[in-house]
DSSP file (Angstrom, degrees, kcal/mol; ACC not computed):
  #  RESIDUE AA STRUCTURE BP1 BP2  ACC     N-H-->O    O-->H-N    N-H-->O    O-->H-N    TCO  KAPPA ALPHA  PHI   PSI    X-CA   Y-CA   Z-CA
    1    1 A M              0   0    0      0, 0.0     2,-0.7     0, 0.0    23,-0.0   0.000 360.0 360.0 360.0 125.1    0.0    0.1    0.0
    2    2 A A        -     0   0    0     65,-0.0    23,-2.9     2,-0.0     2,-0.4  -0.825 360.0-154.0 -95.5 121.4    1.6    3.4   -1.0
    3    3 A V  E     -A   24   0A   0     -2,-0.7    65,-2.2    21,-0.2     2,-0.3  -0.821   9.7-167.8-100.4 138.7    0.9    6.0    1.6
    4    4 A K  E     -Ab  23  68A   0     19,-2.9    19,-3.0    -2,-0.4     2,-0.6  -0.932  18.5-141.3-122.0 144.2    0.8    9.7    0.8
    5    5 A L  E     +Ab  22  69A   0     63,-1.4    65,-2.0    -2,-0.3     2,-0.3  -0.951  48.1 144.4-105.6 129.8    0.7   12.5    3.3
    6    6 A R  E     -A   21   0A   0     15,-2.0    15,-3.1    -2,-0.6     2,-0.4  -0.929  48.5 -92.2-153.8 168.1   -1.7   15.1    1.7
    7    7 A L  E     -A   20   0A   0     -2,-0.3     2,-0.4    13,-0.2    13,-0.2  -0.755  26.0-161.5 -88.5 129.5   -4.4   17.7    2.3
    8    8 A T  E     -A   19   0A   0     11,-3.2    11,-3.0    -2,-0.4     2,-0.3  -0.944  24.4-119.8-112.6 146.8   -8.1   17.0    2.3
    9    9 A R  E     +A   18   0A   0     -2,-0.4     9,-0.2     9,-0.2     2,-0.2  -0.634  39.0 159.1 -88.2 130.3  -10.5   19.8    1.9
   10   10 A G  E     +A   17   0A   0      7,-3.6     7,-1.3    -2,-0.3     5,-0.1  -0.636  28.2  67.7-132.2-172.9  -13.0   20.7    4.5
   11   11 A G  E    S-A   16   0A   0     -2,-0.2     3,-0.1     5,-0.2     2,-0.1  -0.123  79.0 -59.9  87.2 171.1  -15.0   23.8    5.3
   12   12 A A  E >  S-A   15   0A   0      3,-0.6     3,-2.3     1,-0.2     2,-0.2  -0.241  71.6 -59.5 -89.8-179.2  -17.8   25.6    3.5
   13   13 A K  T 3  S+     0   0    0      1,-0.3    -1,-0.2    -2,-0.1    -2,-0.0  -0.425 125.9   3.2 -57.7 130.7  -18.0   27.1    0.1
   14   14 A K  T 3  S+     0   0    0     -2,-0.2    -1,-0.3    -3,-0.1    -3,-0.1   0.605 117.0  89.2  65.3  14.4  -15.4   29.9   -0.2
   15   15 A R  E <   -A   12   0A   0     -3,-2.3    -3,-0.6    -5,-0.1    -1,-0.1  -0.562  65.5-167.6-133.4  70.9  -14.2   29.0    3.3
   16   16 A P  E     +A   11   0A   0      0, 0.0    27,-0.4     0, 0.0     2,-0.3  -0.248  13.0 174.5 -72.7 149.6  -11.5   26.4    2.8
   17   17 A Y  E     -A   10   0A   0     -7,-1.3    -7,-3.6    24,-0.1     2,-0.4  -0.952  13.9-158.5-151.0 126.8  -10.1   24.4    5.8
   18   18 A Y  E     -AC   9  40A   0     22,-3.0    22,-2.8    -2,-0.3     2,-0.5  -0.898   7.0-156.6-116.4 140.7   -7.6   21.6    5.2
   19   19 A N  E     -AC   8  39A   0    -11,-3.0   -11,-3.2    -2,-0.4     2,-0.6  -0.960  19.9-132.7-110.8 138.0   -6.6   18.5    7.3
   20   20 A L  E     +AC   7  38A   0     18,-1.8    17,-3.0    -2,-0.5    18,-1.0  -0.779  37.5 176.9 -81.6 126.5   -3.3   16.9    6.8
   21   21 A V  E     -AC   6  36A   0    -15,-3.1   -15,-2.0    -2,-0.6     2,-0.6  -0.829  38.6-129.9-131.1 160.1   -3.7   13.2    6.5
   22   22 A A  E     +AC   5  35A   0     13,-2.5    12,-3.2    -2,-0.3    13,-1.1  -0.970  48.3 164.3 -99.5 113.0   -1.9   10.0    5.9
   23   23 A A  E     -A    4   0A   0    -19,-3.0   -19,-2.9    -2,-0.6     2,-0.2  -0.964  46.7 -96.6-142.5 154.2   -4.0    8.2    3.3
   24   24 A D  E >   -A    3   0A   0     -2,-0.3     3,-2.2   -21,-0.2   -21,-0.2  -0.492  37.7-128.1 -63.8 129.4   -3.7    5.3    0.7
   25   25 A S  T 3  S+     0   0    0    -23,-2.9    -1,-0.2     1,-0.3   -22,-0.1   0.724 106.9  61.8 -55.7 -21.3   -2.7    6.9   -2.7
   26   26 A R  T 3  S+     0   0    0    -24,-0.3    -1,-0.3     2,-0.0   -23,-0.1   0.667  86.3  91.5 -82.4 -17.1   -5.6    5.1   -4.3
   27   27 A M  S <  S-     0   0    0     -3,-2.2    -4,-0.0     1,-0.1     4,-0.0  -0.472  86.7 -98.9 -82.5 153.3   -8.3    6.8   -2.2
   28   28 A P    >   -     0   0    0      0, 0.0     3,-2.7     0, 0.0    -1,-0.1  -0.189  40.5 -98.5 -66.5 160.3  -10.0   10.1   -3.4
   29   29 A R  T 3  S+     0   0    0      1,-0.3    -2,-0.1   -21,-0.0   -23,-0.1   0.886 124.1  26.1 -48.2 -48.2   -8.7   13.5   -2.1
   30   30 A D  T 3  S+     0   0    0    -22,-0.1    -1,-0.3     3,-0.0     3,-0.1  -0.045 109.1 103.5-111.2  37.3  -11.4   13.9    0.6
   31   31 A G  S <  S-     0   0    0     -3,-2.7    -4,-0.1     1,-0.3    -2,-0.0  -0.009  80.1 -30.4 -98.1-148.0  -12.0   10.1    1.0
   32   32 A R        -     0   0    0     -9,-0.0     2,-0.3    -2,-0.0    -1,-0.3  -0.225  62.3-173.9 -62.6 143.7  -10.9    7.6    3.5
   33   33 A F        -     0   0    0    -10,-0.1   -10,-0.2     1,-0.1     3,-0.1  -0.905  28.8-133.6-135.4 168.6   -7.6    8.1    5.3
   34   34 A I  S    S-     0   0    0    -12,-3.2     2,-0.3     1,-0.3   -11,-0.2   0.880  83.6 -10.0 -86.9 -48.6   -5.4    6.3    7.8
   35   35 A E  E     -C   22   0A   0    -13,-1.1   -13,-2.5     0, 0.0     2,-0.5  -0.977  61.7-124.7-156.0 140.6   -4.6    8.9   10.3
   36   36 A R  E     +C   21   0A   0     -2,-0.3   -15,-0.2   -15,-0.2     3,-0.1  -0.729  27.1 179.2 -91.3 130.9   -5.1   12.8   10.6
   37   37 A L  E     -     0   0A   0    -17,-3.0    18,-2.7    -2,-0.5     2,-0.3   0.466  54.2 -41.0-113.0  -6.6   -1.7   14.4   11.2
   38   38 A G  E     -CD  20  54A   0    -18,-1.0   -18,-1.8    16,-0.2     2,-0.3  -0.975  54.3-111.2 164.6-174.6   -2.6   18.2   11.4
   39   39 A N  E     -CD  19  53A   0     14,-2.2    14,-2.2    -2,-0.3     2,-0.4  -0.976   9.1-150.9-149.9 166.8   -4.5   20.9    9.9
   40   40 A Y  E     -CD  18  52A   0    -22,-2.8   -22,-3.0    -2,-0.3    12,-0.2  -0.993   3.9-168.0-143.7 123.9   -4.1   24.1    7.7
   41   41 A D    >   -     0   0    0     10,-2.2     3,-1.3    -2,-0.4   -24,-0.1  -0.918   0.8-173.1-113.3  99.0   -6.4   27.2    7.7
   42   42 A P  T 3  S+     0   0    0      0, 0.0    -1,-0.1     0, 0.0   -25,-0.1   0.619  80.0  66.3 -69.7 -13.8   -5.5   29.3    4.8
   43   43 A L  T 3  S+     0   0    0    -27,-0.4     3,-0.1     8,-0.1     8,-0.1   0.616  83.3  92.0 -86.3  -9.9   -7.9   32.1    6.0
   44   44 A L  S <  S-     0   0    0     -3,-1.3    -3,-0.0     1,-0.1     0, 0.0  -0.523  93.8 -95.6 -76.9 146.4   -5.7   32.7    9.2
   45   45 A P    >   -     0   0    0      0, 0.0     3,-1.6     0, 0.0     6,-0.2  -0.250  36.1-111.0 -62.1 154.8   -2.9   35.4    8.8
   46   46 A K  T 3  S+     0   0    0      1,-0.3     5,-0.1    -3,-0.1    -2,-0.1   0.885 115.2  51.3 -50.2 -46.5    0.5   34.1    7.8
   47   47 A D  T 3  S+     0   0    0      4,-0.1    -1,-0.3     3,-0.1    -3,-0.0   0.533  82.1 108.3 -72.4 -10.8    2.1   34.9   11.2
   48   48 A N    X   -     0   0    0     -3,-1.6     3,-1.7     1,-0.2     4,-0.5  -0.535  64.9-147.1 -74.8 128.9   -0.6   33.2   13.2
   49   49 A P  G >  S+     0   0    0      0, 0.0     3,-0.6     0, 0.0    -1,-0.2   0.817  95.0  62.0 -66.3 -29.4    0.9   29.8   14.7
   50   50 A A  G 3  S+     0   0    0      1,-0.2     3,-0.2     3,-0.1    -9,-0.2   0.523  77.1  86.9 -79.8  -0.1   -2.6   28.2   14.3
   51   51 A R  G <  S+     0   0    0     -3,-1.7   -10,-2.2     1,-0.3     2,-0.5   0.965 105.1  18.2 -64.8 -41.8   -2.6   28.5   10.7
   52   52 A V  E <  S+D   40   0A   0     -3,-0.6     2,-0.4    -4,-0.5    -1,-0.3  -0.982  72.2 179.3-124.5 132.2   -0.7   25.2   10.3
   53   53 A T  E     -D   39   0A   0    -14,-2.2   -14,-2.2    -2,-0.5     2,-0.4  -0.979   7.6-174.4-125.0 140.0   -0.6   22.7   13.2
   54   54 A L  E     -D   38   0A   0     -2,-0.4     2,-1.0   -16,-0.2   -16,-0.2  -0.983  32.1-133.8-139.6 141.9    1.3   19.3   12.8
   55   55 A K     >  -     0   0    0    -18,-2.7     4,-2.2    -2,-0.4     5,-0.2  -0.820  30.9-172.3 -97.8  89.3    1.8   16.3   14.9
   56   56 A K  H  > S+     0   0    0     -2,-1.0     4,-2.6     1,-0.2    -1,-0.2   0.802  76.7  53.8 -54.1 -44.4    5.6   16.0   14.4
   57   57 A D  H  > S+     0   0    0      2,-0.2     4,-2.0     1,-0.2    -1,-0.2   0.949 113.0  42.6 -64.4 -52.0    6.1   12.7   16.0
   58   58 A R  H  > S+     0   0    0      2,-0.2     4,-3.0     1,-0.2    -2,-0.2   0.900 112.8  52.8 -61.3 -41.6    3.5   11.0   13.8
   59   59 A I  H  X S+     0   0    0     -4,-2.2     4,-3.1     1,-0.2     5,-0.2   0.938 110.0  48.8 -61.7 -47.0    4.6   12.7   10.6
   60   60 A E  H  X S+     0   0    0     -4,-2.6     4,-2.2     1,-0.2    -1,-0.2   0.888 109.6  51.4 -51.7 -41.5    8.1   11.6   11.3
   61   61 A Y  H  X S+     0   0    0     -4,-2.0     4,-1.6     2,-0.2    -2,-0.2   0.961 111.6  47.8 -63.4 -53.2    6.9    8.0   11.9
   62   62 A W  H  <>S+     0   0    0     -4,-3.0     5,-2.6     1,-0.3     3,-0.2   0.907 112.8  48.6 -60.3 -39.1    5.0    8.1    8.5
   63   63 A L  H ><5S+     0   0    0     -4,-3.1     3,-1.5     1,-0.2    -1,-0.3   0.914 108.1  54.9 -67.6 -35.0    8.0    9.5    6.6
   64   64 A S  H 3<5S+     0   0    0     -4,-2.2    -1,-0.2     1,-0.3    -2,-0.2   0.788 105.3  52.4 -66.8 -27.7   10.3    6.9    8.2
   65   65 A V  T 3<5S-     0   0    0     -4,-1.6    -1,-0.3    -3,-0.2    -2,-0.2   0.377 129.8 -93.6 -94.7   7.3    8.0    4.0    6.8
   66   66 A G  T < 5 +     0   0    0     -3,-1.5    -3,-0.2     1,-0.2    -2,-0.1   0.542  66.5 160.7 104.9   7.3    8.2    5.5    3.2
   67   67 A A      < -     0   0    0     -5,-2.6    -1,-0.2   -65,-0.1   -63,-0.2  -0.396  33.2-139.4 -62.4 143.8    5.1    7.7    3.1
   68   68 A Q  E     -b    4   0A   0    -65,-2.2   -63,-1.4     0, 0.0    -1,-0.1  -0.914  13.1-144.7-110.6 115.1    5.5   10.3    0.2
   69   69 A P  E     -b    5   0A   0      0, 0.0   -63,-0.2     0, 0.0     2,-0.1  -0.394  18.0-115.6 -72.8 155.5    4.3   13.9    1.0
   70   70 A S     >  -     0   0    0    -65,-2.0     4,-3.1     1,-0.1     5,-0.2  -0.333  36.1 -97.0 -78.6 170.7    2.6   16.1   -1.6
   71   71 A E  H  > S+     0   0    0      1,-0.2     4,-2.0     2,-0.2     5,-0.1   0.911 124.2  45.2 -54.9 -43.4    4.3   19.3   -2.7
   72   72 A R  H  > S+     0   0    0      1,-0.2     4,-1.9     2,-0.2    -1,-0.2   0.946 114.1  49.4 -74.3 -44.2    2.3   21.6   -0.4
   73   73 A V  H  > S+     0   0    0      1,-0.2     4,-2.6     2,-0.2    -1,-0.2   0.891 107.6  54.7 -60.4 -40.7    2.8   19.2    2.5
   74   74 A T  H  X S+     0   0    0     -4,-3.1     4,-2.5     1,-0.2    -1,-0.2   0.928 108.9  49.2 -57.1 -43.4    6.5   19.1    1.8
   75   75 A K  H  X S+     0   0    0     -4,-2.0     4,-2.0    -5,-0.2    -2,-0.2   0.889 109.5  49.2 -65.8 -35.6    6.6   22.8    2.0
   76   76 A F  H  X S+     0   0    0     -4,-1.9     4,-1.0     2,-0.2    -1,-0.2   0.876 113.3  49.5 -63.3 -39.6    4.7   22.9    5.3
   77   77 A L  H  <>S+     0   0    0     -4,-2.6     5,-2.5     1,-0.2     6,-1.0   0.922 112.2  46.9 -68.0 -44.2    7.1   20.2    6.6
   78   78 A N  H ><5S+     0   0    0     -4,-2.5     3,-1.3     1,-0.2    -1,-0.2   0.851 107.9  55.7 -67.5 -34.9   10.2   22.1    5.5
   79   79 A D  H 3<5S+     0   0    0     -4,-2.0    -1,-0.2     1,-0.3    -2,-0.2   0.791 114.6  40.9 -66.6 -24.6    8.8   25.4    7.0
   80   80 A N  T 3<5S-     0   0    0     -4,-1.0    -1,-0.3    -3,-0.4    -2,-0.2   0.246 116.8-111.7-107.9  13.0    8.5   23.6   10.3
   81   81 A G  T < 5S+     0   0    0     -3,-1.3     3,-0.3     1,-0.1    -3,-0.2   0.591  90.9 105.9  70.6  12.6   11.9   21.7   10.1
   82   82 A I  S > <S+     0   0    0     -5,-2.5     3,-0.8    -6,-0.2     4,-0.2   0.867  71.7  58.5 -88.0 -41.7   10.4   18.2    9.8
   83   83 A G  T 3>  +     0   0    0     -6,-1.0     4,-2.6     1,-0.2     5,-0.2   0.249  68.3 108.2 -81.2  16.1   11.2   17.8    6.1
   84   84 A Q  H 3> S+     0   0    0     -3,-0.3     4,-1.8     1,-0.2    -1,-0.2   0.886  79.9  51.4 -63.6 -38.4   15.0   18.3    6.3
   85   85 A K  H <> S+     0   0    0     -3,-0.8     4,-2.3     2,-0.2    -1,-0.2   0.939 110.7  48.5 -57.6 -46.1   15.6   14.6    5.7
   86   86 A T  H  > S+     0   0    0     -4,-0.2     4,-2.2     1,-0.2    -2,-0.2   0.877 111.4  48.5 -67.2 -38.3   13.4   14.8    2.6
   87   87 A R  H  X S+     0   0    0     -4,-2.6     4,-1.9     2,-0.2    -1,-0.2   0.816 111.8  50.1 -69.4 -27.4   15.1   17.8    1.3
   88   88 A Q  H  X S+     0   0    0     -4,-1.8     4,-2.4    -5,-0.2    -2,-0.2   0.893 109.2  51.2 -73.0 -42.7   18.5   16.3    1.9
   89   89 A V  H  X S+     0   0    0     -4,-2.3     4,-3.0     2,-0.2     5,-0.2   0.928 110.0  49.3 -57.2 -48.5   17.5   13.1    0.1
   90   90 A K  H  X S+     0   0    0     -4,-2.2     4,-2.4     1,-0.2    -2,-0.2   0.921 109.7  51.2 -68.4 -37.7   16.2   15.0   -3.0
   91   91 A E  H  X S+     0   0    0     -4,-1.9     4,-3.5     2,-0.2     5,-0.3   0.960 111.9  48.2 -58.4 -44.6   19.4   17.1   -3.2
   92   92 A V  H  X S+     0   0    0     -4,-2.4     4,-2.6     1,-0.3    -2,-0.2   0.955 112.8  47.5 -58.7 -49.3   21.5   13.9   -3.1
   93   93 A N  H  X S+     0   0    0     -4,-3.0     4,-1.5     1,-0.2    -1,-0.3   0.799 112.8  48.0 -58.9 -32.6   19.3   12.4   -5.7
   94   94 A E  H  X S+     0   0    0     -4,-2.4     4,-2.5    -5,-0.2    -2,-0.2   0.945 113.1  50.0 -72.2 -49.1   19.5   15.6   -7.9
   95   95 A R  H  X S+     0   0    0     -4,-3.5     4,-2.8     1,-0.2     5,-0.2   0.912 108.4  52.1 -53.5 -42.8   23.4   15.6   -7.4
   96   96 A H  H  X S+     0   0    0     -4,-2.6     4,-2.5    -5,-0.3    -1,-0.2   0.916 107.6  51.8 -63.2 -39.8   23.6   12.0   -8.4
   97   97 A K  H  X S+     0   0    0     -4,-1.5     4,-2.0     2,-0.2    -1,-0.2   0.906 109.1  51.7 -63.9 -40.0   21.6   12.7  -11.6
   98   98 A Q  H  X S+     0   0    0     -4,-2.5     4,-2.4     2,-0.2    -2,-0.2   0.953 110.5  46.7 -54.6 -50.4   24.0   15.4  -12.4
   99   99 A V  H  X S+     0   0    0     -4,-2.8     4,-2.5     1,-0.2    -2,-0.2   0.836 110.3  51.2 -59.9 -40.1   27.0   13.2  -12.0
  100  100 A V  H  X S+     0   0    0     -4,-2.5     4,-2.5    -5,-0.2     5,-0.2   0.874 110.1  53.8 -69.2 -39.6   25.6   10.3  -14.0
  101  101 A A  H  X S+     0   0    0     -4,-2.0     4,-2.3    -5,-0.2    -2,-0.2   0.936 110.7  45.4 -60.2 -47.7   24.9   13.1  -16.8
  102  102 A V  H  X S+     0   0    0     -4,-2.4     4,-2.3     2,-0.2    -2,-0.2   0.924 114.1  46.6 -60.1 -47.0   28.4   14.2  -16.8
  103  103 A V  H  X S+     0   0    0     -4,-2.5     4,-2.1     2,-0.2    -2,-0.2   0.865 113.2  49.6 -62.5 -36.1   29.8   10.7  -16.9
  104  104 A T  H  X S+     0   0    0     -4,-2.5     4,-3.0     2,-0.2     5,-0.2   0.939 112.1  47.8 -59.3 -50.0   27.4    9.7  -19.6
  105  105 A K  H  X S+     0   0    0     -4,-2.3     4,-1.9    -5,-0.2    -2,-0.2   0.896 112.1  48.9 -67.4 -37.3   28.3   12.8  -21.7
  106  106 A K  H  X S+     0   0    0     -4,-2.3     4,-2.3     2,-0.2    -1,-0.2   0.911 111.8  50.2 -68.7 -37.3   32.3   12.2  -21.2
  107  107 A R  H  X S+     0   0    0     -4,-2.1     4,-2.9     2,-0.2    -2,-0.2   0.934 110.7  48.9 -67.6 -42.1   31.8    8.4  -22.2
  108  108 A Q  H  X S+     0   0    0     -4,-3.0     4,-2.5     1,-0.2    -1,-0.2   0.875 112.4  49.4 -66.5 -30.3   29.9    9.5  -25.4
  109  109 A E  H  X S+     0   0    0     -4,-1.9     4,-1.6    -5,-0.2    -1,-0.2   0.885 112.0  47.6 -66.3 -38.6   32.7   12.1  -26.2
  110  110 A A  H  X S+     0   0    0     -4,-2.3     4,-2.2     2,-0.2    -2,-0.2   0.879 112.8  48.5 -76.7 -32.9   35.4    9.4  -25.7
  111  111 A E  H  X S+     0   0    0     -4,-2.9     4,-2.2     1,-0.2     5,-0.2   0.943 112.3  49.2 -70.7 -39.1   33.4    6.9  -27.9
  112  112 A A  H  X S+     0   0    0     -4,-2.5     4,-1.8     1,-0.2    -1,-0.2   0.817 111.0  49.3 -59.1 -33.0   33.0    9.5  -30.6
  113  113 A K  H  X S+     0   0    0     -4,-1.6     4,-2.5     2,-0.2    -1,-0.2   0.858 110.9  51.7 -68.8 -40.1   36.8   10.4  -30.5
  114  114 A A  H  X S+     0   0    0     -4,-2.2     4,-2.9     2,-0.2    -2,-0.2   0.910 109.1  48.6 -60.6 -44.3   37.6    6.7  -30.8
  115  115 A K  H  X S+     0   0    0     -4,-2.2     4,-2.9     2,-0.2     5,-0.2   0.903 111.9  49.5 -67.3 -42.5   35.4    6.3  -33.7
  116  116 A A  H  X S+     0   0    0     -4,-1.8     4,-2.2    -5,-0.2    -1,-0.2   0.942 110.5  49.9 -62.4 -43.3   37.0    9.4  -35.4
  117  117 A E  H  X S+     0   0    0     -4,-2.5     4,-2.5     1,-0.2    -2,-0.2   0.896 111.8  50.2 -58.9 -44.4   40.5    8.2  -34.7
  118  118 A E  H  X S+     0   0    0     -4,-2.9     4,-2.7     1,-0.2    -1,-0.2   0.912 110.5  47.2 -59.5 -40.8   39.5    4.9  -36.2
  119  119 A A  H  X S+     0   0    0     -4,-2.9     4,-2.3     2,-0.2    -2,-0.2   0.877 111.7  51.2 -66.4 -36.6   38.1    6.4  -39.2
  120  120 A A  H  X S+     0   0    0     -4,-2.2     4,-2.1    -5,-0.2    -2,-0.2   0.863 110.6  49.1 -66.0 -38.4   41.1    8.6  -39.7
  121  121 A K  H  X S+     0   0    0     -4,-2.5     4,-2.8     2,-0.2     3,-0.2   0.979 110.5  50.5 -64.9 -53.5   43.4    5.6  -39.4
  122  122 A A  H  X S+     0   0    0     -4,-2.7     4,-2.7     1,-0.2    -2,-0.2   0.874 111.3  49.5 -48.9 -44.7   41.4    3.6  -41.9
  123  123 A K  H  X S+     0   0    0     -4,-2.3     4,-1.9     2,-0.2    -1,-0.2   0.882 110.1  49.5 -55.3 -46.2   41.5    6.6  -44.3
  124  124 A A  H  X S+     0   0    0     -4,-2.1     4,-2.7    -3,-0.2    -2,-0.2   0.935 110.2  50.2 -62.1 -48.0   45.2    6.9  -43.9
  125  125 A E  H  X S+     0   0    0     -4,-2.8     4,-2.6     1,-0.2    -2,-0.2   0.947 111.2  50.6 -56.1 -49.9   45.7    3.1  -44.5
  126  126 A A  H  X S+     0   0    0     -4,-2.7     4,-1.8    -5,-0.2    -1,-0.2   0.835 110.7  48.2 -64.0 -34.3   43.5    3.4  -47.6
  127  127 A E  H  X S+     0   0    0     -4,-1.9     4,-2.9     2,-0.2    -1,-0.2   0.876 112.0  48.9 -62.1 -46.0   45.5    6.3  -48.9
  128  128 A A  H  X S+     0   0    0     -4,-2.7     4,-2.5     2,-0.2    -2,-0.2   0.886 113.0  48.2 -68.5 -41.4   48.8    4.6  -48.3
  129  129 A A  H  X S+     0   0    0     -4,-2.6     4,-1.7     2,-0.2    -1,-0.2   0.867 112.0  48.5 -57.4 -44.8   47.5    1.5  -50.0
  130  130 A A  H  X S+     0   0    0     -4,-1.8     4,-2.0    -5,-0.2    -2,-0.2   0.945 112.4  48.8 -62.6 -50.7   46.3    3.5  -53.0
  131  131 A A  H  < S+     0   0    0     -4,-2.9    -2,-0.2     1,-0.2     5,-0.2   0.870 111.2  50.6 -65.1 -36.1   49.6    5.4  -53.3
  132  132 A A  H  X S+     0   0    0     -4,-2.5     4,-1.1     1,-0.2    -1,-0.2   0.859 112.1  46.5 -62.2 -33.7   51.5    2.1  -53.1
  133  133 A A  H  X S+     0   0    0     -4,-1.7     4,-1.7    -3,-0.2    -2,-0.2   0.764 105.9  61.2 -79.0 -25.0   49.4    0.6  -55.8
  134  134 A Q  H  X S+     0   0    0     -4,-2.0     4,-1.8     2,-0.2    -2,-0.2   0.943 103.9  45.0 -75.1 -42.9   49.7    3.7  -58.1
  135  135 A P  H  > S+     0   0    0      0, 0.0     4,-2.8     0, 0.0     5,-0.3   0.942 110.9  54.3 -61.5 -44.1   53.5    3.7  -58.6
  136  136 A A  H  X S+     0   0    0     -4,-1.1     4,-1.2     1,-0.2    -2,-0.2   0.886 109.8  47.7 -54.6 -38.7   53.5    0.1  -59.2
  137  137 A A  H  X S+     0   0    0     -4,-1.7     4,-0.6     2,-0.2    -1,-0.2   0.832 112.2  50.5 -69.8 -32.6   50.9    0.7  -62.0
  138  138 A E  H  < S+     0   0    0     -4,-1.8     3,-0.3     1,-0.2    -2,-0.2   0.889 109.9  48.4 -69.1 -45.9   52.9    3.5  -63.4
  139  139 A G  H  < S+     0   0    0     -4,-2.8    -1,-0.2     1,-0.2    -2,-0.2   0.757 109.3  53.4 -70.6 -25.8   56.1    1.5  -63.6
  140  140 A A  H  < S+     0   0    0     -4,-1.2    -1,-0.2    -5,-0.3    -2,-0.2   0.714  84.3 102.3 -81.4 -18.9   54.5   -1.4  -65.3
  141  141 A A  S  < S-     0   0    0     -4,-0.6     2,-0.2    -3,-0.3    -3,-0.0  -0.367  80.5-114.9 -68.0 137.2   53.0    0.7  -68.0
  142  142 A P        -     0   0    0      0, 0.0     2,-0.5     0, 0.0    -1,-0.1  -0.523  24.9-133.5 -80.2 142.3   55.0    0.3  -71.3
  143  143 A T              0   0    0     -2,-0.2     0, 0.0     1,-0.1     0, 0.0  -0.786 360.0 360.0 -96.2 130.8   56.8    3.4  -72.6
  144  144 A A              0   0    0     -2,-0.5    -1,-0.1     0, 0.0     0, 0.0   0.444 360.0 360.0-129.0 360.0   56.5    4.3  -76.1
């Protein structure tokens, strides 16, 4: 079962209120969830501490067992110092991708260089063979 940490919408029309939940990824946005982990009230001022409330210990548990946070939840976690591990893992993965790209590029350049050298060598051999065959043909021709 793939677990996601995501927001479910509550509240009335034009009065949104979100709960942060751990849910099976196959369930609908506002459907069944496993555990409620916090809430988010976007109508409160940004400096109000009640705007985002989180159960840090439970969120850390869910992250440790492999739950994947949504983009918005990741932002909340990073803002509250919980998502540091998630951010570090993403940075390591990005760095790994960059290194793999550089190594692949260098390998392709080396292969292209080797092919070019091989082609130049074959061309030189062909020219040498043609030059060796040409004087022999000129010397064998009768002079009149």
